[in-house]
C-alpha atoms as an extended CHARMM CRD file, in Angstrom:
* protein
*
       112  EXT
         1         1  MET       CA             56.1320000000       48.0450000000       80.8180000000  PROA      1               0.0000000000
         2         2  SER       CA             59.1060000000       46.1280000000       79.4870000000  PROA      2               0.0000000000
         3         3  SER       CA             59.1670000000       42.5930000000       80.8460000000  PROA      3               0.0000000000
         4         4  PHE       CA             62.3420000000       40.5640000000       80.6070000000  PROA      4               0.0000000000
         5         5  TYR       CA             61.1960000000       37.5380000000       82.5870000000  PROA      5               0.0000000000
         6         6  SER       CA             58.1340000000       35.3070000000       82.4310000000  PROA      6               0.0000000000
         7         7  LEU       CA             56.3610000000       32.6990000000       84.5050000000  PROA      7               0.0000000000
         8         8  GLY       CA             58.6390000000       29.6940000000       84.9660000000  PROA      8               0.0000000000
         9         9  ASP       CA             61.9090000000       31.4640000000       84.2390000000  PROA      9               0.0000000000
        10        10  VAL       CA             64.6920000000       30.4620000000       86.6320000000  PROA      10              0.0000000000
        11        11  VAL       CA             66.8260000000       33.4270000000       87.6740000000  PROA      11              0.0000000000
        12        12  LEU       CA             69.6680000000       34.1670000000       90.0830000000  PROA      12              0.0000000000
        13        13  LEU       CA             69.2760000000       36.7920000000       92.7840000000  PROA      13              0.0000000000
        14        14  ASN       CA             70.2850000000       37.7050000000       96.3110000000  PROA      14              0.0000000000
        15        15  PHE       CA             67.4960000000       35.9450000000       98.2070000000  PROA      15              0.0000000000
        16        16  PRO       CA             67.0680000000       37.1530000000      101.8050000000  PROA      16              0.0000000000
        17        17  PHE       CA             66.8010000000       34.8200000000      104.7640000000  PROA      17              0.0000000000
        18        18  SER       CA             63.4670000000       35.1110000000      106.5830000000  PROA      18              0.0000000000
        19        19  ASP       CA             65.0110000000       37.2430000000      109.3660000000  PROA      19              0.0000000000
        20        20  LEU       CA             66.1740000000       39.7210000000      106.6610000000  PROA      20              0.0000000000
        21        21  ARG       CA             69.6150000000       39.9870000000      108.2620000000  PROA      21              0.0000000000
        22        22  LYS       CA             71.4750000000       38.0960000000      105.5390000000  PROA      22              0.0000000000
        23        23  SER       CA             70.9570000000       36.9510000000      101.9930000000  PROA      23              0.0000000000
        24        24  LYS       CA             72.4360000000       34.4000000000       99.6480000000  PROA      24              0.0000000000
        25        25  ILE       CA             72.7840000000       34.3300000000       95.8850000000  PROA      25              0.0000000000
        26        26  ARG       CA             70.5190000000       31.5350000000       94.8080000000  PROA      26              0.0000000000
        27        27  PRO       CA             68.1020000000       30.5230000000       92.0800000000  PROA      27              0.0000000000
        28        28  ALA       CA             64.4480000000       31.4770000000       92.1680000000  PROA      28              0.0000000000
        29        29  VAL       CA             61.5300000000       30.9130000000       89.8250000000  PROA      29              0.0000000000
        30        30  ILE       CA             59.4070000000       33.7310000000       88.4320000000  PROA      30              0.0000000000
        31        31  LEU       CA             55.7620000000       33.3830000000       89.5000000000  PROA      31              0.0000000000
        32        32  HSD       CA             54.4030000000       36.7500000000       88.3670000000  PROA      32              0.0000000000
        33        33  ASN       CA             55.6220000000       39.8220000000       86.5540000000  PROA      33              0.0000000000
        34        34  GLY       CA             53.9140000000       42.8570000000       88.0190000000  PROA      34              0.0000000000
        35        35  THR       CA             54.1200000000       46.5880000000       87.5900000000  PROA      35              0.0000000000
        36        36  ASN       CA             57.2350000000       48.7640000000       87.7160000000  PROA      36              0.0000000000
        37        37  ASN       CA             59.4510000000       45.8210000000       86.6780000000  PROA      37              0.0000000000
        38        38  ASP       CA             58.7110000000       43.9630000000       89.9160000000  PROA      38              0.0000000000
        39        39  TYR       CA             58.5040000000       40.1670000000       90.0130000000  PROA      39              0.0000000000
        40        40  VAL       CA             57.1070000000       37.7120000000       92.5310000000  PROA      40              0.0000000000
        41        41  VAL       CA             59.5620000000       34.8370000000       92.8560000000  PROA      41              0.0000000000
        42        42  ALA       CA             59.8180000000       31.6080000000       94.8360000000  PROA      42              0.0000000000
        43        43  LYS       CA             63.0470000000       30.3470000000       96.3500000000  PROA      43              0.0000000000
        44        44  ILE       CA             64.7300000000       27.2960000000       94.8400000000  PROA      44              0.0000000000
        45        45  SER       CA             66.7730000000       25.0910000000       97.1720000000  PROA      45              0.0000000000
        46        46  SER       CA             69.0480000000       22.1180000000       96.6400000000  PROA      46              0.0000000000
        47        47  SER       CA             67.9120000000       20.7030000000       99.9810000000  PROA      47              0.0000000000
        48        48  GLU       CA             65.3270000000       17.9380000000      100.0000000000  PROA      48              0.0000000000
        49        49  ALA       CA             61.6140000000       18.6690000000      100.2710000000  PROA      49              0.0000000000
        50        50  LEU       CA             60.6570000000       19.5890000000      103.8340000000  PROA      50              0.0000000000
        51        51  ASN       CA             56.8670000000       19.7410000000      103.6340000000  PROA      51              0.0000000000
        52        52  ASP       CA             53.9140000000       19.5280000000      101.2700000000  PROA      52              0.0000000000
        53        53  SER       CA             54.4500000000       23.0890000000      100.0430000000  PROA      53              0.0000000000
        54        54  ASP       CA             57.7780000000       22.1150000000       98.4390000000  PROA      54              0.0000000000
        55        55  LEU       CA             57.8350000000       21.1410000000       94.7700000000  PROA      55              0.0000000000
        56        56  PRO       CA             60.6490000000       18.8910000000       93.5240000000  PROA      56              0.0000000000
        57        57  ILE       CA             61.8060000000       19.9670000000       90.0480000000  PROA      57              0.0000000000
        58        58  SER       CA             61.8780000000       16.9300000000       87.7620000000  PROA      58              0.0000000000
        59        59  ASP       CA             63.8470000000       18.4540000000       84.8840000000  PROA      59              0.0000000000
        60        60  TRP       CA             66.2540000000       20.3670000000       87.1310000000  PROA      60              0.0000000000
        61        61  ASN       CA             69.1740000000       20.1360000000       84.7180000000  PROA      61              0.0000000000
        62        62  GLU       CA             67.1360000000       21.5250000000       81.8290000000  PROA      62              0.0000000000
        63        63  ALA       CA             65.9900000000       24.3440000000       84.1330000000  PROA      63              0.0000000000
        64        64  GLY       CA             69.6190000000       25.4770000000       84.4160000000  PROA      64              0.0000000000
        65        65  LEU       CA             70.1740000000       24.0490000000       87.9030000000  PROA      65              0.0000000000
        66        66  ILE       CA             73.3150000000       22.1440000000       88.8660000000  PROA      66              0.0000000000
        67        67  THR       CA             71.6780000000       19.6080000000       91.1710000000  PROA      67              0.0000000000
        68        68  MET       CA             68.2780000000       18.2090000000       92.1330000000  PROA      68              0.0000000000
        69        69  SER       CA             66.2580000000       21.0670000000       93.5930000000  PROA      69              0.0000000000
        70        70  VAL       CA             62.8850000000       22.0310000000       95.0220000000  PROA      70              0.0000000000
        71        71  VAL       CA             60.7680000000       25.1560000000       94.7530000000  PROA      71              0.0000000000
        72        72  ARG       CA             59.8820000000       26.4320000000       98.2210000000  PROA      72              0.0000000000
        73        73  MET       CA             56.3500000000       27.6770000000       97.5880000000  PROA      73              0.0000000000
        74        74  ASP       CA             56.2050000000       29.0920000000      101.1230000000  PROA      74              0.0000000000
        75        75  LYS       CA             59.2640000000       31.3170000000      100.4760000000  PROA      75              0.0000000000
        76        76  LEU       CA             58.0250000000       34.0800000000       98.1660000000  PROA      76              0.0000000000
        77        77  ILE       CA             59.3710000000       37.6070000000       97.7390000000  PROA      77              0.0000000000
        78        78  THR       CA             58.8450000000       40.5480000000       95.4130000000  PROA      78              0.0000000000
        79        79  VAL       CA             61.9880000000       41.8590000000       93.7420000000  PROA      79              0.0000000000
        80        80  ASN       CA             62.7270000000       44.5540000000       91.2320000000  PROA      80              0.0000000000
        81        81  GLN       CA             64.2180000000       43.5040000000       87.9260000000  PROA      81              0.0000000000
        82        82  SER       CA             67.4210000000       45.3580000000       88.8870000000  PROA      82              0.0000000000
        83        83  ALA       CA             67.9700000000       42.8200000000       91.7220000000  PROA      83              0.0000000000
        84        84  ILE       CA             67.9460000000       39.8710000000       89.3150000000  PROA      84              0.0000000000
        85        85  LYS       CA             71.4500000000       38.8760000000       88.2840000000  PROA      85              0.0000000000
        86        86  GLY       CA             70.3690000000       36.9080000000       85.2330000000  PROA      86              0.0000000000
        87        87  LEU       CA             68.3780000000       34.1170000000       83.6440000000  PROA      87              0.0000000000
        88        88  ILE       CA             69.7730000000       30.6080000000       84.0450000000  PROA      88              0.0000000000
        89        89  GLY       CA             66.9530000000       28.5480000000       82.5270000000  PROA      89              0.0000000000
        90        90  ASN       CA             63.2530000000       27.8550000000       82.7080000000  PROA      90              0.0000000000
        91        91  LEU       CA             60.9230000000       25.1900000000       83.9800000000  PROA      91              0.0000000000
        92        92  LYS       CA             59.8110000000       22.7240000000       81.3590000000  PROA      92              0.0000000000
        93        93  SER       CA             56.0890000000       22.3130000000       80.6660000000  PROA      93              0.0000000000
        94        94  ALA       CA             55.4910000000       19.3860000000       83.0580000000  PROA      94              0.0000000000
        95        95  ASP       CA             57.2550000000       21.1710000000       85.9310000000  PROA      95              0.0000000000
        96        96  LEU       CA             55.4550000000       24.4190000000       85.1050000000  PROA      96              0.0000000000
        97        97  LYS       CA             52.0700000000       22.6810000000       85.2870000000  PROA      97              0.0000000000
        98        98  ARG       CA             53.0410000000       21.1060000000       88.6160000000  PROA      98              0.0000000000
        99        99  LEU       CA             54.1790000000       24.5520000000       89.8410000000  PROA      99              0.0000000000
       100       100  LYS       CA             50.7670000000       26.0510000000       89.0440000000  PROA      100             0.0000000000
       101       101  ASP       CA             48.9900000000       23.1330000000       90.7220000000  PROA      101             0.0000000000
       102       102  LYS       CA             51.2220000000       23.4110000000       93.8040000000  PROA      102             0.0000000000
       103       103  PHE       CA             50.5880000000       27.1580000000       94.0240000000  PROA      103             0.0000000000
       104       104  GLN       CA             46.8450000000       26.5390000000       94.0250000000  PROA      104             0.0000000000
       105       105  PHE       CA             47.2410000000       23.7890000000       96.6280000000  PROA      105             0.0000000000
       106       106  VAL       CA             49.3670000000       25.9260000000       98.9650000000  PROA      106             0.0000000000
       107       107  TYR       CA             47.3900000000       29.1680000000       98.6630000000  PROA      107             0.0000000000
       108       108  LYS       CA             43.8190000000       27.8990000000       98.1680000000  PROA      108             0.0000000000
       109       109  LYS       CA             43.0220000000       28.7650000000      101.7810000000  PROA      109             0.0000000000
       110       110  LEU       CA             43.3870000000       32.4450000000      100.8820000000  PROA      110             0.0000000000
       111       111  ILE       CA             40.5650000000       32.2790000000       98.3610000000  PROA      111             0.0000000000
       112       112  GLU       CA             38.1690000000       29.8730000000      100.0970000000  PROA      112             0.0000000000
């Protein structure tokens, strides 16, 4: 398997709204690269944090984002590499550690 993207990479893609009727080109962060060039990604939003599953990105500019942003850890999708429009940056080490911690916090109920 040829993998172009890695954990913490910030990419652009057509991210669907939860009703699946529309989508919007927006940034997302790679959480997992799976088989058949599929990736699990989390939505990135320029809106403020709404709940405790949102992760503000400290080094948003260095991650390739144009404004302060949050990772919506409750907005995950699986996309094929062909749906990704390109790499715009990556999370720096402190944000990546916080991303991993937030993932465990949000999804720990699944493994308890």
